[in-house]
C-alpha positions in Angstrom: 99.0 185.7 106.0 101.3 185.9 109.0 101.1 184.3 112.4 102.8 186.2 115.3 104.0 183.9 118.1 105.8 185.2 121.1 107.6 183.5 123.9 107.4 184.5 127.6 109.5 181.8 129.3 112.6 179.9 128.5 112.8 177.8 131.7 111.1 177.2 135.0 112.2 180.3 136.9 112.5 182.8 134.0 111.5 186.4 134.4 108.1 186.5 136.0 106.7 189.6 134.4 107.7 188.5 130.9 104.1 187.3 130.2 102.7 190.7 130.9 105.4 192.4 128.9 104.7 190.2 125.9 100.9 190.7 126.1 101.1 194.5 126.4 104.2 195.2 124.3 102.7 194.7 120.8 100.5 192.5 118.6 100.5 188.8 119.1 98.3 185.9 118.0 99.8 183.2 120.3 102.0 183.3 123.4 104.1 180.3 124.4 105.9 179.4 127.5 108.6 176.8 127.8 109.1 175.6 131.4 110.7 172.2 130.9 114.2 170.9 130.8 115.9 167.6 131.7 116.6 168.9 135.2 113.1 170.4 135.6 111.5 167.0 135.0 113.5 165.6 137.9 112.5 168.5 140.1 108.8 168.0 139.2 109.2 164.3 139.8 110.4 164.9 143.3 107.6 167.3 143.9 105.1 164.6 142.8 106.6 162.2 145.3 105.7 164.6 148.1 102.3 165.5 146.6 100.6 163.4 143.9 98.6 166.5 142.9 101.8 168.4 142.1 104.1 167.9 139.1 103.5 171.1 137.1 105.1 174.5 137.0 103.2 176.5 139.6 104.9 179.8 138.4 102.7 179.6 135.3 99.5 179.7 137.4 100.7 182.8 139.2 101.6 184.5 136.0 98.3 183.6 134.5 96.4 185.1 137.5 97.8 188.4 136.6 97.6 188.1 132.8 94.6 185.9 131.8 92.3 188.8 131.4 94.8 190.6 129.2 95.2 187.6 127.0 91.4 187.2 126.7 90.9 190.9 125.9 93.6 190.9 123.2 92.5 187.5 121.7 95.9 186.0 122.4 95.9 182.2 122.7 98.4 180.6 125.2 100.3 177.4 124.6 102.6 176.0 127.3 104.4 172.9 128.4 104.1 174.0 132.0 101.9 170.9 132.7 105.1 169.0 133.2 104.3 165.6 134.8 100.7 166.6 135.4 99.1 168.5 132.5 95.6 167.4 133.6 96.2 168.9 137.0 97.4 172.2 135.6 94.5 172.4 133.1 92.0 171.9 136.0 93.8 174.6 138.0 93.6 177.0 135.0 89.9 176.3 134.7 89.4 177.0 138.4 91.4 180.2 138.1 89.3 181.4 135.1 86.1 180.6 136.9 87.3 182.6 140.0 88.3 185.5 137.8 85.1 185.3 135.8 86.8 185.0 132.5 85.3 182.6 129.9 88.3 180.6 128.8 88.4 177.3 126.9 91.2 175.1 128.3 92.5 172.0 126.5 95.4 169.6 127.3 97.7 167.2 125.6 98.5 163.8 127.2 100.2 160.6 126.3 103.9 161.4 127.0 104.0 159.8 130.4 105.6 156.3 130.1 106.8 156.1 133.7 104.8 153.0 134.4 106.6 151.2 131.6 110.1 152.0 133.0 110.3 150.6 136.6 112.8 152.4 138.8 112.4 155.7 137.0 111.1 158.8 138.8 109.8 160.2 135.5 109.9 158.8 132.0 108.3 161.0 129.3 108.3 160.8 125.5 108.9 164.0 123.5 105.7 164.5 121.6 105.2 166.7 118.5 102.9 169.6 117.8 99.8 168.0 116.2 98.1 167.4 119.6 98.4 171.1 120.2 97.1 171.8 116.7 94.0 169.6 117.4 93.3 171.6 120.6 93.6 175.0 118.8 91.6 173.9 115.8 88.7 173.0 118.2 88.8 176.5 119.7 91.0 176.3 122.8 92.2 179.5 124.3 94.8 177.9 126.5 96.6 174.6 125.7 98.5 172.8 128.4 100.9 170.0 127.6 103.4 167.8 129.3 106.7 166.8 127.7 106.5 168.0 124.1 109.5 169.1 122.2 110.3 172.8 122.8 109.7 173.6 119.1 106.3 171.9 119.2 105.0 175.0 121.0 105.5 176.8 117.7 104.8 173.9 115.2 101.5 173.2 116.8 100.0 176.7 116.4 101.5 177.1 113.0 100.1 173.8 111.7 96.7 174.7 113.1 96.7 178.2 111.7 97.9 177.3 108.2 96.3 173.9 107.9 99.5 172.0 107.4 99.5 168.2 107.1 102.0 165.9 108.7 103.9 165.6 105.4 104.4 169.3 104.8 108.0 168.7 105.8 109.5 172.0 104.6 106.9 174.1 106.3 107.1 172.1 109.5 110.9 172.3 109.4 110.7 176.1 109.1 108.5 176.2 112.2 110.8 173.9 114.1 113.7 176.2 113.4 111.6 179.2 114.5 110.6 177.3 117.6 114.1 176.5 118.4 115.1 180.1 118.2 112.3 181.2 120.5 112.4 178.4 123.0 115.1 179.9 125.3 113.6 183.3 125.5 116.1 186.1 125.8 118.9 184.0 124.4 117.6 185.1 121.0 117.6 188.8 121.9 121.2 189.2 123.2 121.0 187.2 126.4 124.0 185.0 127.1 125.5 186.2 123.8 129.2 186.1 123.1 129.3 189.6 121.6 126.9 191.1 124.3 128.7 194.5 124.1 127.1 195.0 120.6 124.0 196.3 122.3 122.3 197.0 125.6 121.4 193.7 127.2 120.8 194.8 130.7 117.1 193.7 130.3 116.6 192.0 127.0 113.1 191.7 125.7 111.6 188.3 124.8 111.5 187.2 121.1 108.7 186.7 118.8 108.4 185.2 115.3 106.3 186.3 112.3 105.8 182.9 110.6 104.4 182.6 107.1 102.4 179.9 105.3 105.5 178.5 103.5 107.3 178.0 106.8 109.6 181.0 106.4 109.7 183.6 109.2 111.2 186.7 110.7 112.6 186.7 114.2 112.0 190.0 116.0 110.9 191.5 119.4 108.4 194.1 120.6 109.4 197.7 119.8 111.2 199.5 122.7 112.2 196.4 124.6 115.9 195.8 125.5 118.5 193.7 123.8 118.8 193.2 120.1 118.1 190.7 117.3 120.7 190.2 114.6 122.0 187.3 112.6 124.5 186.6 115.3 122.0 186.2 118.1 119.9 184.0 115.9 122.9 181.9 114.8 123.9 181.4 118.4 120.5 180.1 119.4 120.3 177.9 116.3 123.5 176.2 117.4 122.4 175.8 121.1 121.9 172.2 122.1 121.9 170.9 118.5 124.4 168.8 116.7 124.7 168.0 113.0 122.8 169.0 109.9 119.8 166.8 110.7 117.8 168.1 113.7 115.3 165.3 114.4 112.0 165.7 116.1 108.7 163.8 116.3 107.0 165.7 113.4 109.9 166.4 111.0 113.7 166.3 110.7 114.8 169.8 110.0 117.9 170.3 107.9 120.0 172.9 109.7 122.4 173.0 106.8 119.7 174.6 104.6 118.9 177.5 106.9 119.6 180.9 105.4 119.7 184.0 107.6 119.6 187.7 106.5 119.2 191.0 108.4 115.7 192.3 107.5 116.0 195.6 109.3 116.7 196.7 112.8 115.9 193.8 115.2 114.6 191.7 112.4 116.2 188.5 111.0 114.7 186.6 108.2 115.0 182.8 108.1 114.4 181.1 104.7 115.2 178.0 102.8 114.7 175.4 105.5 114.2 172.0 104.1 112.5 169.2 106.0 112.5 165.4 105.9 110.4 162.6 107.3 110.9 162.2 111.1 112.9 159.3 112.5 111.0 156.1 113.2 111.3 156.4 117.0 110.4 159.0 119.7 112.9 160.1 122.3 112.0 159.3 125.9 113.7 161.1 128.8 114.3 158.9 131.8 115.0 160.5 135.2 115.8 158.4 138.2 117.4 159.0 141.6 121.1 158.0 141.4 122.0 158.1 145.1 123.4 160.8 147.3 126.1 163.4 146.9 128.0 165.9 149.1 130.8 168.3 148.6 133.2 170.5 150.4 135.5 173.2 149.1 138.8 173.7 150.9 140.4 177.1 150.6 144.2 177.0 150.2 145.9 180.3 150.6 149.4 181.6 149.8 152.4 179.4 149.5 152.7 175.6 149.0 149.3 175.1 147.5 150.1 171.8 145.9 151.5 170.5 149.2 148.5 171.7 151.2 146.2 170.0 148.8 148.2 166.7 149.1 148.0 167.0 152.9 144.3 167.4 153.2 143.7 164.6 150.6 145.8 162.3 152.7 143.9 163.3 155.9 140.5 162.8 154.3 141.4 159.4 152.8 140.4 157.2 155.7 136.8 158.6 155.6 136.5 158.1 151.9 137.8 154.6 151.5 134.4 153.0 151.2 132.7 155.8 149.2 131.7 154.7 145.7 132.7 157.8 143.8 135.3 160.3 145.0 136.4 163.3 142.9 139.0 165.9 143.7 139.5 169.1 141.6 142.1 171.7 142.4 141.3 175.1 140.8 144.4 177.3 140.8 142.6 180.6 141.2 145.5 182.0 143.2 148.2 184.3 142.0 151.7 185.2 143.3 152.1 188.3 145.5 148.3 188.8 145.4 146.8 192.1 146.5 143.9 190.4 148.3 143.5 187.2 150.3 140.9 186.0 147.9 143.2 186.3 144.9 145.9 184.6 146.9 143.7 181.5 147.3 143.1 178.3 145.4 140.1 176.1 145.7 140.2 172.3 146.3 136.8 170.8 145.6 135.8 167.4 146.9 132.7 165.7 145.6 131.5 162.4 146.8 128.6 160.1 145.6 127.2 156.9 147.0 124.0 155.0 147.3 124.3 155.3 151.1 123.4 158.7 152.4 125.3 158.1 155.7 128.6 157.4 153.7 128.5 160.8 152.1 126.8 162.6 155.0 127.9 162.5 158.5 131.1 160.5 157.7 132.3 163.2 155.4 131.1 166.1 157.5 132.8 164.8 160.6 136.1 164.1 158.9 136.2 167.5 157.3 135.2 169.4 160.4 137.7 167.5 162.6 140.5 168.9 160.5 139.7 172.5 161.5 142.7 172.7 163.9 144.8 169.8 162.5 145.6 170.4 158.9 147.3 172.9 156.6 148.0 176.4 157.7 145.1 178.8 157.0 142.6 175.9 156.9 139.0 176.9 156.2 136.2 175.8 153.9 133.7 177.7 151.8 130.9 176.1 153.8 130.6 173.1 156.0 129.4 170.0 154.2 125.8 169.0 154.8 124.1 165.7 155.4 124.2 164.6 151.7 121.5 165.3 149.1 119.9 163.1 146.5 121.1 163.5 142.9 119.5 162.5 139.7 120.6 160.6 136.6 119.2 161.3 133.1 119.3 159.0 130.1 117.3 158.7 126.9 115.8 155.7 125.3 113.6 155.4 122.2 110.2 153.9 121.5 108.2 153.6 118.2 105.8 156.4 117.4 102.9 154.0 118.0 104.3 153.3 121.5 102.6 156.4 123.0 98.9 157.3 123.3 99.1 160.9 122.0 95.7 162.4 122.8 94.3 165.9 122.6 91.8 166.5 125.4 89.6 169.3 124.0 88.1 172.1 126.0 84.7 170.3 125.9 86.2 167.1 127.3 86.3 165.1 124.0 89.4 163.0 123.7 90.9 163.0 120.1 93.7 160.5 119.4 96.6 161.9 117.5 97.7 159.2 115.1 101.4 158.3 114.8 103.2 159.5 111.7 103.1 157.1 108.8 106.2 158.1 106.9 109.6 157.9 108.7 113.2 157.9 107.7 116.2 156.5 109.5 118.7 159.2 110.4 121.9 159.0 108.4 124.9 161.3 108.8 125.0 164.0 106.1 128.3 163.9 104.2 130.5 166.7 105.3 130.2 169.7 102.9 133.2 171.1 101.1 135.2 173.6 103.1 135.8 177.1 101.9 139.2 178.0 100.4 141.7 178.6 103.2 143.1 182.0 103.8 146.4 182.6 102.2 149.5 182.5 104.5 150.3 185.7 106.3 151.5 187.1 109.6 149.8 185.8 112.8 149.3 187.0 116.3 148.9 184.9 119.4 145.4 185.9 120.7 142.1 184.5 122.0 139.8 182.7 119.6 137.0 184.9 120.8 138.3 187.9 118.9 137.2 186.3 115.6 134.5 183.7 116.6 131.4 183.5 118.8 130.3 180.4 120.7 127.4 179.0 122.7 127.3 175.8 124.6 124.9 173.6 126.5 123.9 170.1 127.6 122.1 167.1 126.1 122.1 164.4 128.8 125.7 163.5 129.4 127.0 165.2 126.3 127.9 168.8 125.7 127.6 170.7 122.5 129.7 173.8 121.6 128.6 175.8 118.6 131.2 178.1 117.1 130.6 180.6 114.4 132.5 183.2 112.4 131.2 186.7 111.8 132.8 187.3 108.4 133.5 185.2 105.4 137.3 185.5 105.8 137.0 184.4 109.5 135.0 181.4 108.3 137.7 180.5 105.8 140.2 180.4 108.6 137.9 178.8 111.3 136.7 175.9 109.1 140.3 174.7 108.6 141.8 175.6 111.9 139.3 174.4 114.5 139.3 170.7 113.9 138.2 168.1 116.4 141.8 167.5 117.3 142.4 171.2 117.8 139.3 171.3 120.0 140.7 168.5 122.2 144.0 170.4 122.4 142.3 173.6 123.6 139.8 171.8 126.0 142.1 169.3 127.9 139.3 167.5 129.7 137.9 166.4 126.3 141.1 164.7 125.2 140.1 161.2 126.2 136.5 161.7 125.0 134.8 161.4 121.6 134.5 164.8 120.0 132.4 165.0 116.8 132.6 168.1 114.5 129.7 169.1 112.3 130.1 171.7 109.6 127.3 174.2 108.8 128.5 176.5 106.0 125.3 178.5 105.6 125.7 179.6 109.2 129.5 179.9 108.9 129.5 177.6 111.9 131.0 174.4 113.4 129.1 172.4 116.0 131.1 170.1 118.3 129.5 167.3 120.4 131.6 166.2 123.3 130.3 162.8 124.4 130.2 161.9 128.1 131.8 165.1 129.4 128.7 165.7 131.7 128.6 162.1 133.1 125.0 161.2 133.9 123.6 164.6 133.1 123.1 167.9 134.9 121.4 166.5 137.9 124.5 164.4 138.7 126.6 167.5 139.0 129.5 165.7 137.3 131.7 168.8 136.7 132.3 172.4 137.8 129.9 173.6 135.1 127.4 170.8 135.0 125.4 172.0 132.1 128.4 173.1 130.0 126.9 176.6 129.8 130.4 178.3 129.8 132.3 175.7 127.9 132.0 177.8 124.8 133.3 180.9 126.6 136.3 178.9 127.9 137.0 177.8 124.3 136.9 181.4 123.1 139.4 182.4 125.8 142.0 180.0 124.6 144.9 181.4 122.5 145.7 180.4 119.0 147.8 181.9 116.2 145.2 184.3 114.6 145.8 185.7 111.1 146.4 189.4 111.6 144.2 190.2 108.6 141.2 189.1 110.8 142.1 191.4 113.7 
């Protein structure tokens, strides 16, 4: 008995017609849509400030208007976290849409994640719920299930638990579903999108992934026939490493052991996942807090030709009087220029000024006036990428934890009945898994100075203020070299901005992978725009571009 679950959205703003593609491209039992991220919750929170009836992903409603009849005709159930901060509001909107279209649809919702009232000063505070509320809704016959903040993987664990009748202590089965859900959650990232070795296939328009999940929790990751992109052990490995950390991947339903995952190619565009072990979940639930941190502004000065360092020093001195009372001032000089350049753009460096303060005036008109007044009174060739604005609000993300019993997890069924979802009874404190033995190192031999990316892939992302960088080898010999060469100290050497930060390395031999967590590199999270790449999306690609002494036998 197999349950086929597809995904049609990896974020709020993903490909609009993916829902139709997934419904018409092949057989499905359940279609999921993931619309939430740390930044999205802040965006929806600001929407709700303007309109209390807002707070959900409106894109989902527009997609559903086009596709609800298709889903109904094909018997495909839809499960989505597009409810965001207002799942009840979205559920009502879906019912109204179904009535208007004349489609008999049973709509249920999951609530209990909203803890904003218990955290004064936060714009949105939401616990990450598990999948058993979704399961309750589906078991009662819902065609569409709308949730707020559940874990991304819960969109798969819920339907799987409902379909196969799993209990809350079926840890291995649940862990397998969590791994499947984690692979699906970011949409096309599992089918060649954002993939280090993207030239291995045609990724101009990758299809969206689906999973064939079995009663024992094992599964096959694949995609609809004829869609773009590709699925292989590399694309699945990349997504497994994305925004994870060590061997224990904790969630509200189960802690999945990523060090037990076994991948194998099961045919073209088919990857089998087996052997996943699960453990009792931790005793607490994660709560994501979003609050407004103040106001920020930025201006990018273009420095062209000769004397770049001196030009940068001049404009910094000239701006200093206007910045003296600003709480946070950051300057970054990106030496994108080159000598004897064939174009003005390649002859230019960029000096980026970012300011933050609780006072909008301090980072608004004061900064704008000071920068604009230099137009005819600063370094030769003075110009900026765009004039600074009046200052915009920025957000701060942090996570806290509450006991499982600290939320009122409720499944609101399609007939209006409210069914409480009891908290888990068995929990286990998360302990670090001892580092596994490393493979035998490669024997000494000739080396060539070359980019790491010739022998290793990487994918990186954000978790609050931390970044993770997953690095994997494509062959056993490359793994033998990588496991010994890319230590936490070598990582700090290759990524200079991490040298003063805590870098933790996790070893995952089954995946021939290392996962690095760089603590604090993103400041207060993506909404604070702390660095050039605020979500660390390209940190892994930067790492792959750094040069090391690579064994010639690997090249």
